[in-house]
C-alpha positions in Angstrom: 0.0 0.0 0.0 1.3 3.5 -0.9 -0.7 6.4 0.4 1.5 9.5 0.5 1.1 13.1 1.8 3.3 16.1 2.3 4.4 17.3 5.7 5.4 21.0 5.9 6.9 22.5 9.0 6.0 26.2 9.2 7.5 29.0 11.3 6.7 32.5 10.1 6.7 31.7 6.3 3.2 33.2 5.7 4.3 34.8 2.4 5.8 31.6 0.8 3.8 28.8 2.2 0.5 29.3 0.1 2.4 28.8 -3.1 4.1 25.7 -1.7 0.7 24.2 -0.7 -0.8 25.0 -4.0 2.0 23.2 -5.9 1.7 20.1 -3.7 -2.1 19.9 -4.0 -1.6 20.3 -7.8 0.7 17.3 -7.6 -2.0 15.3 -5.9 -0.6 15.3 -2.4 -2.7 16.1 0.7 -0.8 18.4 3.0 -0.1 18.3 6.7 0.8 21.8 7.9 2.7 22.0 11.2 2.4 25.5 12.8 5.6 25.6 14.9 4.3 28.4 17.2 4.3 31.0 14.4 3.4 34.7 14.7 -0.3 35.6 14.7 0.0 36.7 11.0 1.4 33.4 9.9 -1.1 31.5 12.1 -4.0 33.3 10.4 -2.7 32.4 6.9 -2.4 28.7 8.0 -5.8 28.7 9.4 -7.2 30.0 6.2 -5.3 27.4 4.2 -6.6 24.7 6.4 -10.2 25.5 5.3 -9.3 23.9 1.9 -9.8 20.3 1.0 -7.0 17.8 1.7 -5.2 20.3 4.1 -4.6 19.3 7.7 -3.3 21.7 10.3 -1.7 20.9 13.7 -0.4 23.6 16.0 2.5 23.4 18.4 2.0 25.6 21.5 5.8 26.1 22.0 8.3 26.4 19.2 10.0 23.0 18.7 12.4 23.8 15.8 12.4 22.2 12.4 13.0 18.7 13.5 10.4 18.8 16.3 7.8 20.1 13.8 8.7 17.5 11.2 8.4 14.7 13.8 5.0 16.0 14.9 3.9 16.1 11.3 5.0 12.6 10.6 3.1 11.3 13.6 0.0 13.2 12.5 0.4 11.8 8.9 0.4 8.2 10.2 -2.6 9.0 12.5 -4.5 10.2 9.4 -3.8 6.9 7.6 -0.9 7.9 5.3 1.9 5.4 4.7 4.5 7.8 3.3 5.3 11.5 3.8 7.2 14.0 1.7 9.0 16.4 3.9 9.0 19.9 2.3 10.3 23.2 3.5 7.8 26.1 3.7 10.1 28.8 2.3 9.9 27.8 -1.3 13.6 26.8 -1.8 12.7 23.3 -3.1 11.8 22.8 -6.7 8.4 21.3 -6.5 8.5 20.2 -10.1 10.5 17.3 -8.7 7.6 16.1 -6.5 6.1 13.7 -9.1 9.5 12.0 -9.7 10.1 11.5 -5.9 6.6 10.1 -5.4 7.0 7.8 -8.4 10.2 6.4 -7.1 8.6 5.9 -3.7 5.7 4.0 -5.3 8.1 1.7 -7.0 10.3 1.2 -3.9 7.9 1.7 -1.0 10.3 0.3 1.5 12.9 3.0 0.7 13.6 6.4 2.1 13.8 8.6 -1.0 16.2 11.5 -0.4 17.1 14.5 -2.4 20.7 15.7 -2.9 20.7 19.3 -3.9 21.8 20.9 -7.1 22.5 24.5 -6.0 22.5 27.6 -8.1 24.3 30.9 -7.4 21.8 31.9 -4.7 23.2 29.5 -2.0 24.9 31.3 0.9 28.6 30.3 0.7 28.9 29.9 4.5 26.2 27.3 4.5 27.6 25.6 1.5 31.1 25.1 2.9 29.7 24.0 6.3 27.8 21.2 4.5 31.0 19.6 3.3 32.3 19.2 6.9 28.9 17.7 7.9 29.1 15.2 4.9 32.5 13.9 6.2 31.2 13.4 9.7 28.0 11.7 8.4 30.2 9.2 6.3 32.2 8.5 9.4 29.3 8.1 11.8 27.2 6.0 9.4 30.2 3.8 8.4 29.0 4.3 4.8 29.4 6.5 1.8 25.8 6.0 0.7 24.6 9.4 2.0 25.7 12.0 -0.5 23.9 14.8 1.3 22.4 14.8 4.8 21.0 18.3 5.1 18.5 18.5 2.3 15.0 18.5 3.8 13.3 17.1 0.7 12.6 13.5 1.4 9.8 10.8 1.1 9.8 8.9 4.4 8.2 5.5 4.7 6.3 6.2 8.0 6.5 2.7 9.6 10.3 2.4 10.0 10.7 6.1 10.5 8.3 6.4 13.4 9.7 3.2 14.9 13.0 5.1 15.1 11.5 8.4 16.3 9.6 6.6 19.0 12.6 4.7 20.3 15.4 7.3 20.5 15.7 11.0 21.3 16.5 12.9 18.1 17.6 16.5 17.7 14.6 18.9 17.2 16.3 21.6 15.3 18.6 21.8 12.3 20.4 18.7 13.6 17.4 16.5 12.9 17.9 16.0 9.1 21.4 14.5 9.3 20.9 12.6 12.6 17.8 10.7 11.4 19.7 9.6 8.3 22.6 8.3 10.2 20.4 6.4 12.7 18.3 4.9 9.9 21.5 3.8 8.2 22.5 2.1 11.4 19.3 0.1 11.0 20.0 -0.8 7.3 17.2 1.4 6.1 17.1 1.2 2.2 17.6 4.7 0.7 17.4 6.0 -2.8 18.9 9.4 -3.9 17.6 11.8 -6.5 19.1 15.1 -7.6 16.8 18.1 -6.9 17.3 21.8 -7.6 17.5 24.1 -4.6 17.1 27.9 -4.8 17.5 30.4 -2.0 15.1 33.3 -2.7 16.8 36.7 -2.3 14.1 38.0 0.0 13.5 34.6 1.7 13.4 34.2 5.4 15.9 31.7 6.8 15.8 30.3 10.3 19.3 28.8 10.1 21.4 30.5 12.9 25.0 30.1 11.6 26.9 29.8 14.9 24.2 28.3 17.1 23.0 25.7 14.6 26.5 24.8 13.5 27.5 24.3 17.2 24.3 22.1 17.6 25.2 20.0 14.6 28.8 19.6 15.8 27.5 18.4 19.2 25.2 16.0 17.3 28.1 14.5 15.3 30.1 14.0 18.5 27.2 12.1 20.1 26.7 10.0 17.0 30.4 9.2 16.8 30.4 7.6 20.2 27.1 6.0 19.5 28.6 4.5 16.3 31.6 3.1 18.3 29.2 1.3 20.8 27.2 -0.1 17.9 30.1 -0.9 15.6 30.0 -4.7 16.0 26.2 -4.9 15.5 26.3 -2.6 12.5 29.0 -4.5 10.8 27.3 -7.8 11.6 23.9 -6.7 10.1 25.6 -5.4 7.0 27.6 -8.6 6.5 24.3 -10.6 6.8 22.5 -8.3 4.3 
């Protein structure tokens, strides 16, 4: 069975999110909007959107961060009866013309996590681009694998059953550390993954919630935690891969 939806974490993206929702609905995907304690102006826009067909809205009373909002959305998607969820940012940076391809690959490989690896244009902030390279190296070390070409792109189709089994069994980072951490931990569990190129554009007037120093420090702490977790799990990880 393959019954997909889109999960969109939203924090004060009232200008961009209507177009994102329209594109996803046009692609045939119901939408789960997660209001991550947004401003009254953004909350009003989300409330209006939720009046439409195939749009579900949940509100978080306290800001959880991107990862916390995504996890809340994935749980809600499963509760609503969906089997797969496309994670999409609310700021419009993802090229939603790729949605059909991602969903098609997920339909053909329903057991797999379908991940995007970004193809950037000149709009990408150079500081974030260079920081990603360091994260990639740590992800390869901590996953004991080179199968993850990019761990930061939040454009993915999650199979909900194995994803929620992980989320419900460990404590994951709730902010910008969520995207790389969940991939490493799923890799430890031999989760099948498929990778597709996807175009990413940073709008010149877009609103980014990435805090350069704070979030990079958070991600560094996450990599340290994963490194020692990998060492503890090393024999079991290698044994499972040998058996696969």
